[in-house]
C-alpha positions as CSV (number, residue, x, y, z in Angstrom):
1,M,64.4,-46.5,108.6
2,D,62.2,-44.7,111.1
3,H,63.5,-44.6,113.8
4,D,59.8,-43.8,116.3
5,G,59.5,-46.1,119.2
6,I,63.5,-46.8,118.8
7,D,65.2,-46.7,122.2
8,A,68.5,-48.7,121.2
9,V,71.0,-49.5,118.7
10,L,73.0,-52.8,119.0
11,F,75.8,-52.7,116.2
12,D,78.2,-55.9,115.4
13,L,81.4,-54.7,115.0
14,D,83.4,-56.3,112.2
15,G,82.2,-55.0,108.7
16,V,79.6,-52.9,110.4
17,I,81.7,-49.9,112.6
18,T,85.5,-50.8,111.5
19,P,86.6,-52.6,108.4
20,T,88.0,-55.4,110.2
21,A,86.2,-57.8,108.2
22,E,88.8,-57.8,105.4
23,K,91.4,-58.2,108.2
24,H,89.3,-61.1,109.4
25,M,88.9,-62.4,105.8
26,Q,92.9,-62.2,105.2
27,A,93.6,-63.8,108.4
28,W,91.6,-66.6,107.8
29,N,92.7,-66.8,104.0
30,R,96.5,-66.7,105.1
31,M,96.0,-69.6,107.9
32,F,93.7,-71.7,106.0
33,S,95.4,-71.3,102.8
34,A,98.6,-72.9,104.2
35,Y,96.4,-75.5,106.0
36,F,94.9,-76.9,103.2
37,A,97.8,-76.4,100.8
38,D,99.9,-79.1,103.3
39,R,97.3,-81.5,102.9
40,G,97.0,-81.3,99.1
41,I,93.0,-80.5,99.5
42,D,91.1,-78.2,97.8
43,P,92.1,-74.7,98.2
44,Y,90.3,-71.9,100.5
45,S,88.6,-69.0,99.0
46,D,86.7,-66.0,100.4
47,E,83.4,-67.1,99.2
48,D,84.4,-70.3,101.8
49,Y,84.5,-67.1,104.5
50,F,81.1,-65.8,103.7
51,R,79.4,-69.6,103.6
52,Y,81.2,-71.0,106.8
53,I,83.2,-68.8,109.0
54,D,81.8,-65.2,108.9
55,G,79.7,-63.8,112.1
56,K,80.2,-67.4,114.0
57,P,82.1,-67.8,117.1
58,R,85.6,-68.7,116.2
59,V,85.3,-72.5,117.2
60,E,81.8,-72.7,115.2
61,G,83.3,-71.4,112.2
62,I,86.7,-73.6,111.9
63,A,84.6,-77.0,112.4
64,S,82.1,-75.6,109.9
65,M,85.1,-75.0,107.2
66,L,86.9,-78.3,108.2
67,A,83.7,-80.2,108.0
68,A,82.9,-78.8,104.0
69,R,86.9,-80.2,103.4
70,G,85.6,-83.3,105.0
71,I,88.4,-82.9,108.2
72,T,87.6,-83.5,111.5
73,L,89.7,-82.4,114.1
74,P,89.6,-82.5,118.2
75,E,88.6,-79.1,119.6
76,G,91.6,-78.6,121.9
77,D,91.7,-76.5,125.2
78,D,92.5,-73.5,126.4
79,D,96.2,-74.7,126.6
80,D,96.9,-75.7,123.1
81,A,99.9,-74.1,121.0
82,A,98.9,-72.2,117.8
83,D,100.7,-75.3,116.1
84,A,98.4,-77.8,117.8
85,D,96.3,-79.8,114.9
86,T,93.2,-78.7,117.2
87,I,90.7,-76.6,116.2
88,T,91.7,-74.6,119.0
89,G,95.5,-74.4,117.7
90,L,94.1,-73.3,114.2
91,G,92.0,-70.4,115.4
92,L,95.1,-69.2,117.7
93,R,97.0,-69.0,114.3
94,K,94.3,-67.2,112.6
95,N,94.4,-64.6,115.8
96,V,98.2,-64.2,115.5
97,I,98.0,-63.4,112.0
98,F,94.9,-61.2,112.8
99,R,96.7,-59.4,115.7
100,E,99.7,-58.7,113.1
101,L,97.5,-56.7,110.2
102,L,95.2,-55.0,113.4
103,D,98.7,-53.7,114.1
104,E,98.9,-51.7,110.8
105,G,96.0,-49.7,111.9
106,I,92.1,-49.7,111.3
107,E,89.7,-46.6,110.8
108,A,86.1,-46.6,111.3
109,Y,83.7,-46.6,108.3
110,P,82.9,-42.7,108.3
111,G,79.0,-43.0,107.9
112,S,79.3,-45.5,110.9
113,V,80.9,-42.8,113.0
114,A,78.4,-40.6,111.9
115,Y,75.4,-42.4,112.4
116,L,76.5,-43.1,115.8
117,D,77.1,-39.2,116.4
118,A,73.7,-39.0,115.7
119,L,72.1,-41.5,117.7
120,D,74.1,-40.1,120.5
121,A,72.2,-36.5,119.4
122,A,68.7,-38.2,119.4
123,G,69.4,-39.9,123.1
124,I,69.0,-43.2,121.4
125,A,71.4,-45.7,123.4
126,S,74.1,-48.0,121.5
127,C,76.1,-51.2,122.1
128,V,78.3,-53.5,120.5
129,V,77.6,-57.3,119.9
130,S,80.4,-59.5,118.4
131,S,81.3,-63.0,117.8
132,S,84.8,-61.8,118.0
133,K,87.2,-62.2,121.0
134,N,88.8,-59.2,119.6
135,A,86.6,-56.7,119.4
136,T,87.8,-54.3,122.7
137,A,91.4,-54.4,120.9
138,V,89.8,-53.6,117.7
139,L,87.8,-50.6,119.2
140,E,90.7,-49.3,120.9
141,A,92.6,-49.2,117.6
142,A,89.6,-47.4,116.1
143,G,89.7,-44.9,118.8
144,L,86.3,-45.6,119.7
145,R,86.3,-47.7,123.1
146,D,84.6,-44.9,125.2
147,R,81.6,-44.8,122.5
148,F,80.4,-48.3,124.0
149,E,79.6,-48.7,127.4
150,I,78.4,-52.4,126.8
151,V,80.4,-54.4,124.7
152,V,79.0,-58.3,124.5
153,D,82.0,-60.1,122.8
154,G,83.1,-63.6,122.0
155,L,84.9,-63.3,125.8
156,V,81.7,-62.2,127.5
157,A,79.9,-65.5,125.4
158,L,82.3,-67.6,126.7
159,A,82.5,-66.6,130.2
160,E,79.0,-66.4,130.5
161,G,77.9,-69.4,128.3
162,I,75.6,-67.4,125.9
163,P,75.3,-69.2,122.6
164,G,76.3,-67.5,119.5
165,K,74.9,-66.3,116.3
166,P,73.0,-67.3,114.5
167,R,71.4,-67.9,117.8
168,P,70.0,-64.3,119.1
169,D,71.4,-64.9,122.7
170,T,74.4,-62.2,122.3
171,Y,71.8,-59.6,121.2
172,L,69.3,-60.4,123.6
173,R,72.3,-60.4,126.7
174,G,73.1,-56.7,124.7
175,A,69.4,-55.3,124.9
176,E,69.3,-56.7,128.6
177,L,72.6,-54.8,129.9
178,L,71.0,-51.6,128.3
179,G,68.2,-52.5,130.2
180,V,65.9,-52.0,126.7
181,P,63.7,-54.5,125.6
182,A,64.3,-56.2,122.4
183,E,61.3,-55.2,120.7
184,R,62.4,-51.4,121.1
185,C,66.3,-52.2,119.6
186,V,67.7,-52.1,116.2
187,V,70.2,-54.9,115.1
188,I,72.8,-53.9,112.4
189,E,74.5,-56.8,110.6
190,D,76.6,-57.6,107.8
191,A,76.5,-61.4,108.3
192,V,74.0,-63.6,107.3
193,S,74.8,-65.6,111.0
194,G,74.0,-62.4,112.6
195,V,70.8,-61.3,110.4
196,Q,69.7,-64.7,111.3
197,A,70.2,-64.2,114.8
198,G,68.9,-60.6,114.7
199,A,65.6,-61.8,113.1
200,A,65.2,-64.7,115.6
201,G,65.1,-62.3,118.6
202,G,62.0,-60.4,118.4
203,F,64.0,-57.1,117.9
204,A,62.0,-53.9,116.1
205,H,64.1,-54.2,112.7
206,V,67.0,-55.6,111.5
207,I,69.2,-53.6,109.3
208,G,71.6,-55.6,106.7
209,V,74.9,-54.0,105.4
210,D,76.1,-55.3,102.4
211,R,79.9,-55.6,102.9
212,G,80.3,-58.7,100.4
213,A,77.3,-61.1,101.6
214,G,75.0,-59.9,98.5
215,R,71.6,-57.5,99.2
216,D,69.2,-60.5,98.3
217,V,70.7,-62.8,100.4
218,L,70.7,-60.8,103.7
219,L,67.1,-59.9,102.8
220,R,66.2,-63.7,102.5
221,E,68.1,-64.2,105.6
222,G,65.7,-62.1,107.8
223,A,67.2,-58.5,107.3
224,D,63.9,-56.0,107.1
225,L,66.3,-53.4,105.1
226,V,69.8,-53.6,103.4
227,V,72.2,-50.3,103.3
228,V,75.7,-50.1,102.0
229,D,76.6,-47.5,104.3
230,L,75.1,-46.6,107.9
231,A,75.1,-42.9,106.9
232,E,72.0,-44.0,104.8
233,L,70.4,-44.3,108.3
234,I,70.5,-40.9,109.6
235,P,67.6,-39.1,107.8
236,G,64.9,-41.5,109.7
237,L,66.4,-40.1,113.2
238,T,64.5,-36.9,112.7
239,G,61.6,-36.9,115.1
240,A,62.9,-40.4,116.4
241,R,62.0,-40.0,119.9
242,S,58.1,-40.9,120.8
């Protein structure tokens, strides 16, 4: 990808910079597998993760997954406990499992760190735009928090009332906070909903990272280019500033 005319790169986090998507997948699998088993309904699979959950705000992902099994639950509220039979309760259950997995440690993808270094050297700004409410904890665990002045995550979206992916609003907010027009920004995503968000936002390029969603799927949903490692983008930084 040619970086001419690009002033900022907006990164999803899980599955793009860090392999936390795998930990999220494990956490969702454990939580939903137990929940569905208790109710004697069709078991949960990783295909369900990519179809209903990946890249979406937590509440929307849970509601989508439950609807696929014909289950309707009240959303609940912030006072719910993790054992509450509500969407919020299920989200808290998943988050407990995820934080336990995160405590085991996380290391960023080497190719992603190399690309970040190359962007810094080229004077191109970057920020994180994640649906996760754990984005800061993940960046801290990976030793990358100080690399990003701007982080637009699930907590920011909730506080500011910003619609989540597949709407482009969180990415547009990231660009706004960086002070860069969308048409001079690149969006990098591994999730279908995130690629859809990038495609809807009028950004210069949408780069898909195939961590399991599938190259053809990401291209079909709006990616201009699909890579398997962000290091593949580094050669395009030569002469990036225009």
